[in-house]
N, C-alpha and C positions, 0 to 999 in steps of 0.2 A: 637196253635189252629189246630185242625184236619182238613185236607183238603183231597180232593179226586182226584186221577189221573185216567183217563179212558185210558186203554192201547189199542194198536191197535187190540188186541184180544177181546175188549169189556168188559174186567173185570174192576171193579171199585175198586181201591186200596186206602185205607185210609192211610194217612201219616201225620207226623208232621216233619216240617223242621225248623232247627235252623240256621239262617244266621251266617256267619263268614268267616274266612280265610281258605285257604286250606293248605295241603291236608285235605279234609273233612273226616269225619268218618261216616260210614254206618253200622247200626246194623242189622244183619240178625238173626231172632229168630228161635226157635226150633219147633219141631213137635207139633201141636195143641197149641202152645203158641201165645202170641200176644205182641204188642208193648208197653203194659202198665206194663210189668214185671220189676222186681228189676234192672236187668242189663241194660235194655234199659233206664230206668229213670236215673240211676246212670250216664250212659255215656252222656246223654243229659246235666245233670248238670255239668259234667266234661268239656264238650265241651264249654258250655256257659260261664263258669268261665274263660276259656282261649281264648275266642273269636274265637273258631274253628267252622267251619260249621259241622252240624250233621243232619243225616236223620234216622228216624225210621219209619217203615211201617208194615202193616199187609199183608201177602200173601192172595191171594184169598181163600175164605173159612175159613179164620182165623179172629178173632177179629171183627173189624168194616168194613172189606172189603166185597165185594159182593161174592156170590157163596156159594155152600154147600161144607163143608170140604170133604165129602165122594166122591165128583166128582173130587177132585184134585189129583195131583201127583207131583213127584219131577220135572218133566219137566215143568209143569205149574208154580210151585213156583219159580223155577230158572228163568223162563221167566219173571215173575212178578218182580223179583229182577233186572234183566237186564234192563227192561223198566223203572223202577223207577230210576236207576242210570243214564240211558241215559237222561231222561226227567228232573230230579230234582237235579242233581249235575253237577258241572263243574270240568273238569280235573280229574287226578288220585285221587282215594279215598283209605282210610284205611278201609278195610272190617273186621268187627268183627263178626264172625259167632259162634253162640252158638248151640251145639249139631247138629241137622239137618242143622242149619244155617251154620255150618262149611262145610258141603258138598255143600250147595248152593254157599258159597263163592268160593270154589274150582271150581265149574262149571262156575261161573262168570269169575274167573281168567283165565280159559282155553279158554273161548269164547271171552273175551275182555281184554287181559292182559294190553293193553295200558291205561285202566281206573283204574288200581290197583296200588297204591303206596306201600301198604304193606297189609299183611293178619294176623289177630290174630284169632286163633281158641280156643274156650273155650269148652272143652270136645267134640271136633269135631267128627262127626259121619258119615264119608264118607261110602257109600255103605251099610248103615245099613239095607235097605230093603232086601238085599240079605244075608248079613252076620249076621245081628242081628235079623231078623224076619224069613225069609224063611228057613234059615239053622236050626233054632230052632223049627220049626213047626213039630208037630207029623204027622204021616201018615194020621190020621183022620182029622187034621186041614187042611192039604193040599187037601184032598179029598173034604172037605166042601168048601174051597176057590174055588176049580175048579167047584163044582156043583152049589154053591149059589152066587159066586162072592164076598163073604165077610166072614170074620171070626172075632169073638170078642176075645180080650185079656184083662185080668185084668190090671188096672192102679193103681199105688200107689199114683198118683197125683190127681186123680179125682174119684168120686163115679161111674161115668159112665165108661164102658169099652172102650178101644181103639178098634175102628172098622177098621180093615185092609181090604182093597179092593184088588181084583185081579188086577185092573188097577194100583194101587200103586206098587205092586210087579213087574208086567210086564214092566211098564214104567221105574222103577228103574234099571232094567237090562240093559237098553239102556243108562244109565247115570253114570255107574260105573267109578270111577277114580283111583282105586288101581290095575287095571289089565293091564294098559298101561302106557307109560311114562307120567309123570306129571311135566312139567316144570313150575316153579314158580320163575320168574326172578326178585324178589324183596324180601325185608325182610319178614320172616315168623316167628311168635311166636305161639307156641302151649302151652296152659295151661290145665293141667289135674289133677284131684283129685285122690288120691290113693284109696279112698273109694267109687268111682263111680261104682255103680252096674248096671247102664244102658249102659254106654259106658266104657268098661274095659280099663285098662292101656294098654293092648295088642294092642288095636286099635290105640292109640296115638303113640305107638312104631312103628307100621306098617306104619303109615302115615309118621312118622319121617324118617324112613329108605327109604321109597318109593319116597318121593317128591324130586325134583331136584331144589334146591335153593342155591344161593351163600351165604345166611345168614339166617340160620334156627336154632332155638333153641326150646327145649322142657323143660318146667318147670313142674315138678311133685310135687304136694303139698300134703304132708302127712296129711291124715285125711279129706281132702276136698271131698264132695260128688258131685253128678251130677249137682245140682243147681249152685254151685260155686258162691254163693251169700252172704256168710258171710262177715263181715266187712274186715277181713284180705284178703279174696279172692278178693274183690273189690279194695282194696288198691293195691294188686299185679297187677290187671288189669290196674289201673291208672298208676302205675310205668312203666308197659310194654309199654303203649301207649306213655307216656312222653319220654321214652328212645329210641323209634324207630328212626333210622337214615333216615330221610326223606329229600327230596329235595323240597323246597317250590314251 
């Protein structure tokens, strides 16, 4: 059943929590996605079948949570994640971050490493506002963003365009994780599709090389796309979670 957490910032975060043993699993969704997606639902069933605690939620401006998507930014959404973890989970958690959620997971890990038992990135997209958006903008798009505070980009996942705000770009610059040391003192598993056109393999390789973890692996799946939701992709995700060396 969907419930609501009101954060100290006054945002109302919709969530679904499955009771169980720890370390619990927390799913962190992607840009403009919500907690009803294939991977979130799959993980909930996986956790329930094994008696593991599980949490999925919508960032502010996403899904059933309060706020307007256009008002949000990486700082707000990572804050939502941290507040949800603090309020709705006990002890260290396994963070599963999809696309933008991979960046959010890294920010959570940097801010509160004692609450992270392991991290699984699915097509993780750290620093994408700078390296995947701003760097690809034309001079005209940059000028429009500066003048209007917003620029529209086509989306292959939705009829409506992605509306990118100046606040998203400027806030993202203060949350970058690939420009300074990134200690991750727990197991890290990165899953990446070779046919991902949204987050290229080069991003996964850069994160793999940059992160400082005693137990870090990257699994590159030939033919998998950005959604990483085909049955064999989900089976790999399940095996990855089951094989994590965790301390109860």
